[in-house]
C-alpha positions in Angstrom: 6.9 -5.0 -1.4 6.6 -6.8 -4.7 4.5 -6.1 -7.8 1.4 -8.0 -6.7 1.5 -6.4 -3.2 1.8 -2.9 -4.7 -1.3 -3.5 -6.9 -3.3 -5.1 -4.0 -2.4 -2.2 -1.8 -3.2 0.4 -4.4 -6.6 -1.1 -5.2 -7.4 -1.6 -1.5 -6.8 2.1 -1.0 -8.9 3.0 -4.0 -5.9 4.7 -5.6 -5.0 4.8 -9.3 -1.4 4.6 -10.5 -1.3 8.4 -10.7 -2.5 8.7 -7.1 0.3 6.5 -5.8 2.9 8.2 -8.0 1.9 11.7 -6.7 1.8 10.6 -3.1 5.3 9.0 -3.4 6.8 11.7 -5.5 7.6 9.4 -8.4 6.3 9.2 -12.0 3.4 7.0 -13.0 5.8 5.1 -15.3 7.8 4.1 -12.2 4.6 2.6 -10.6 3.7 0.9 -13.8 7.2 -0.6 -14.1 7.0 -2.0 -10.5 3.6 -3.5 -11.2 5.0 -5.2 -14.3 7.6 -6.8 -12.2 10.6 -4.7 -13.1 13.3 -4.0 -10.6 13.4 -0.5 -9.1 15.9 1.2 -6.9 15.6 0.3 -3.2 15.1 4.0 -2.4 12.2 4.3 -4.8 10.5 1.1 -3.4 11.0 2.4 0.1 9.3 5.6 -0.7 6.2 3.9 -2.1 6.1 1.5 0.8 6.3 4.3 3.3 3.3 6.0 1.6 1.3 2.8 1.9 2.3 2.1 5.5 1.4 5.7 6.5 -2.1 5.0 4.9 -2.6 1.8 7.0 -1.2 -1.0 4.7 1.1 -3.6 6.1 3.0 -6.0 3.8 3.1 -9.6 4.7 5.7 -12.1 3.5 6.3 -15.5 5.0 7.5 -18.9 3.8 4.0 -19.8 2.4 3.2 -16.6 0.5 2.7 -12.9 0.6 0.0 -10.3 0.7 -1.2 -7.2 2.5 -3.1 -6.4 5.7 -5.2 -3.3 6.0 -4.9 -1.6 9.4 -7.6 0.5 10.8 -5.8 2.6 13.3 -8.4 5.0 14.5 -11.8 3.2 14.2 -14.6 4.7 16.2 -16.9 2.3 17.9 -20.1 1.4 16.0 -22.3 2.4 19.0 -21.8 4.5 22.0 -21.0 2.2 24.9 -23.3 4.1 27.3 -26.3 3.4 25.0 -25.9 -0.4 25.1 
């Protein structure tokens, strides 16, 4: 997870910096440092990434670029199949 992916994921979830910090058990300054592009400890990054992944965010990185994908693990059908 890089700085841009963190910000994208946070905004996609509707979370502020403090929300992510609280969920990951880190300070808001740590989240701000990451989003500014500073290097963090691997353990700290892993903790934040795990919080996002548990909330349904996947991080994408390939040779052409990077981004996020928002999973919707338990979507209910829009209509009842029996009423169609």
